[in-house]
C-alpha positions in Angstrom: -8.7 -8.2 18.9 -7.6 -5.0 18.3 -10.7 -2.1 17.6 -10.1 0.2 14.5 -12.0 2.2 12.2 -12.3 1.5 8.3 -12.1 3.6 5.5 -13.3 3.2 1.9 -12.5 6.1 -0.2 -13.3 5.2 -3.1 -11.5 6.1 -6.2 -10.2 9.4 -4.1 -6.7 11.9 -5.6 -3.4 10.7 -4.0 -3.4 14.3 -1.9 -6.5 14.0 -0.5 -6.1 10.5 0.4 -2.6 11.6 2.2 -4.2 14.7 4.0 -6.8 12.1 5.4 -4.0 9.6 6.4 -2.0 13.2 8.5 -4.9 13.9 10.0 -5.8 10.4 11.1 -2.0 10.1 12.6 -2.4 13.7 14.4 -5.4 12.1 16.0 -3.6 9.0 16.9 -0.6 10.6 18.1 -1.9 12.4 20.6 -4.4 10.5 21.9 -0.9 7.9 22.7 0.6 11.5 24.4 -2.5 11.6 26.4 -4.0 8.3 26.8 -7.3 10.4 25.9 -10.0 8.9 24.4 -10.6 11.8 21.6 -12.3 9.3 18.9 -15.1 7.9 22.0 -14.7 4.8 23.0 -12.7 3.5 20.1 -9.2 3.6 19.6 -8.3 6.7 16.0 -7.0 4.4 14.6 -8.3 3.3 10.4 -7.2 1.3 7.9 -8.0 3.1 4.3 -8.6 1.6 1.1 -8.9 2.8 -1.9 -8.2 4.0 -5.6 -6.3 6.9 -7.2 -6.5 8.9 -10.8 -2.7 7.9 -12.2 0.2 9.3 -9.9 4.1 8.6 -9.3 5.0 8.8 -5.7 9.1 9.0 -4.2 9.7 7.8 -0.9 12.3 9.9 1.5 15.0 7.5 0.6 14.4 7.6 -3.5 16.0 8.7 -6.9 14.1 11.4 -8.5 15.4 9.6 -12.0 13.8 6.4 -10.9 10.8 9.1 -12.6 12.0 9.1 -16.7 9.9 11.1 -18.2 9.7 15.3 -17.9 6.5 17.2 -17.0 5.6 17.9 -21.1 5.3 13.9 -20.5 3.2 13.5 -17.0 0.9 16.1 -18.4 0.6 13.6 -22.0 -0.2 10.4 -19.8 -2.6 12.2 -17.4 -0.5 11.5 -14.8 1.7 14.0 -11.7 3.9 13.6 -9.2 4.6 13.8 -5.6 7.3 13.6 -3.1 6.5 12.2 -0.4 7.8 10.9 3.1 7.3 7.7 3.4 10.5 4.8 3.1 11.3 3.2 -0.5 11.7 5.0 -3.9 9.2 5.1 -6.4 6.5 3.3 -7.6 2.7 3.5 -9.6 -0.9 4.0 -8.2 -3.3 4.1 -10.7 -7.1 3.0 -11.6 -7.9 -1.2 -10.9 -5.4 -0.6 -8.1 -6.1 -1.1 -4.5 -3.9 0.9 -1.8 -4.1 -0.3 1.5 -3.4 2.8 4.4 -3.3 1.3 8.0 -3.1 4.4 10.2 -2.1 1.8 13.3 -0.7 1.7 17.0 2.0 -0.1 17.2 2.4 0.1 20.1 -1.2 -0.7 21.3 -1.0 -3.7 18.9 2.2 -4.4 20.4 3.9 -5.3 16.5 7.4 -4.2 16.4 8.4 -2.6 13.5 10.2 -5.1 11.0 7.4 -7.5 12.3 4.2 -4.7 10.8 6.2 -5.2 7.2 6.1 -9.0 7.5 2.3 -8.6 8.4 1.8 -6.5 5.5 3.1 -8.8 3.0 1.5 -12.0 5.2 -1.8 -11.1 4.0 -1.6 -9.7 0.9 0.6 -13.6 0.2 -2.9 -15.1 2.1 -5.1 -13.5 -0.4 -3.5 -13.6 -3.5 -3.7 -17.5 -2.7 -7.4 -17.0 -2.6 -7.0 -17.1 -6.4 -4.2 -19.7 -6.8 -0.7 -17.4 -6.5 2.1 -18.5 -4.6 2.6 -15.0 -3.9 6.4 -14.8 -2.2 8.8 -12.8 -0.3 12.1 -11.3 -2.0 15.4 -12.0 0.2 16.5 -7.9 0.4 14.1 -6.2 -1.2 10.3 -5.5 0.8 6.8 -6.1 -1.8 5.1 -8.7 -2.8 6.4 -11.2 -5.7 5.6 -14.0 -7.7 8.2 -16.4 -8.6 11.2 -14.3 -7.0 14.0 -17.3 -6.8 13.6 -17.4 -11.0 16.2 -15.5 -12.3 14.6 -13.4 -14.6 11.2 -14.3 -13.2 10.4 -12.5 -10.5 8.3 -10.1 -10.9 6.0 -7.8 -8.2 2.6 -7.5 -7.9 2.6 -5.3 -5.0 4.6 -2.6 -3.2 5.5 -1.2 0.3 6.5 1.5 1.0 5.4 2.9 5.0 6.5 6.3 7.4 6.6 5.1 11.3 7.2 8.0 13.8 6.3 7.7 17.7 5.3 3.5 16.3 2.0 5.3 14.2 2.2 4.5 10.5 1.4 6.0 7.6 1.2 4.2 4.2 1.2 1.5 3.2 0.4 -0.9 0.2 -0.5 -1.0 -3.6 -1.5 -4.3 -4.7 -1.9 -4.6 -9.0 -5.5 -6.1 -9.9 -7.1 -4.9 -12.8 -4.2 -1.8 -13.7 -2.3 -0.5 -16.7 1.2 -1.2 -16.3 2.3 0.9 -19.1 2.2 3.0 -16.3 5.1 1.1 -15.1 7.7 1.6 -17.9 7.9 5.2 -17.4 9.6 4.7 -13.9 12.4 1.9 -12.5 10.5 0.9 -9.8 10.9 0.6 -6.4 14.3 2.0 -8.0 15.4 -1.7 -10.3 15.0 -1.4 -13.0 15.5 -5.4 -13.9 12.8 -6.6 -12.7 9.1 -7.0 -13.8 5.5 -5.4 -12.2 2.3 -8.2 -12.5 -0.6 -8.2 -11.7 -3.6 -10.0 -10.8 -5.1 -9.7 -14.7 -2.5 -10.2 -16.0 -1.1 -13.6 -14.3 -5.1 -15.1 -14.0 -6.1 -13.9 -17.1 -9.1 -12.4 -15.6 -10.4 -8.7 -15.2 -11.8 -8.3 -11.3 -14.6 -6.7 -9.0 -12.8 -4.1 -7.0 -15.2 -4.3 -4.2 -14.9 -7.7 -4.3 -11.4 -7.5 -4.1 -11.4 -4.4 -1.8 -13.2 -7.2 1.2 -11.3 -10.1 0.5 -8.2 -7.8 1.2 -10.2 -6.4 4.1 -10.5 -9.6 5.3 -7.2 -11.2 4.7 -5.7 -7.7 7.0 -8.5 -8.1 10.1 -7.4 -11.9 10.9 -3.4 -11.3 10.5 -3.6 -8.0 12.3 -6.5 -9.7 14.6 -8.7 -6.9 13.9 -12.7 -5.9 14.9 -13.3 -3.5 12.2 -15.7 -0.3 13.3 -18.0 0.8 10.1 
């Protein structure tokens, strides 16, 4: 089993969560380089769950034109915008969305990069099966989708964008639960302008307890990645 620290940061501004990730990343990278145990007898690796206030983030390969509003409108809708060093294009984070940031050493876990993305997707797919949703992958795109093979029906429920350096991961996934989907109208989500976005609430018509949702996500991450949590 992989021993990983778990941190639930609750609702936290994007920049503060990013700073937390960066400190964890540097700790894991240093541990990897020196073979030291600066975190004690266990690894420095950590899995973070949180929610953010309204924010749009643009990946390093993304196009700024996929943000469809100007700075004045951002202020009106109480949202912020950040350019990041993760992969992927633009996405939205906000209340009612579970955001997961794994800071993992893929070498120590014996996981390849493509396998890592597959495992993140699989964790979310397995979680959504608990709610009777048949979520799947869409060929040629990362993330988790509903009805990906039906023309005009494909809709994304979970976005994935990561950074991997020296086989240490940052950033992660954003799973829509009780998310206010109108915020996606102001972007081309993940660079797509021909596909819809959805949430667990929209698909089932129910409002969910976010603490219970985070517990479920954590459970499925542990199962797929074979993790034993250090709380």
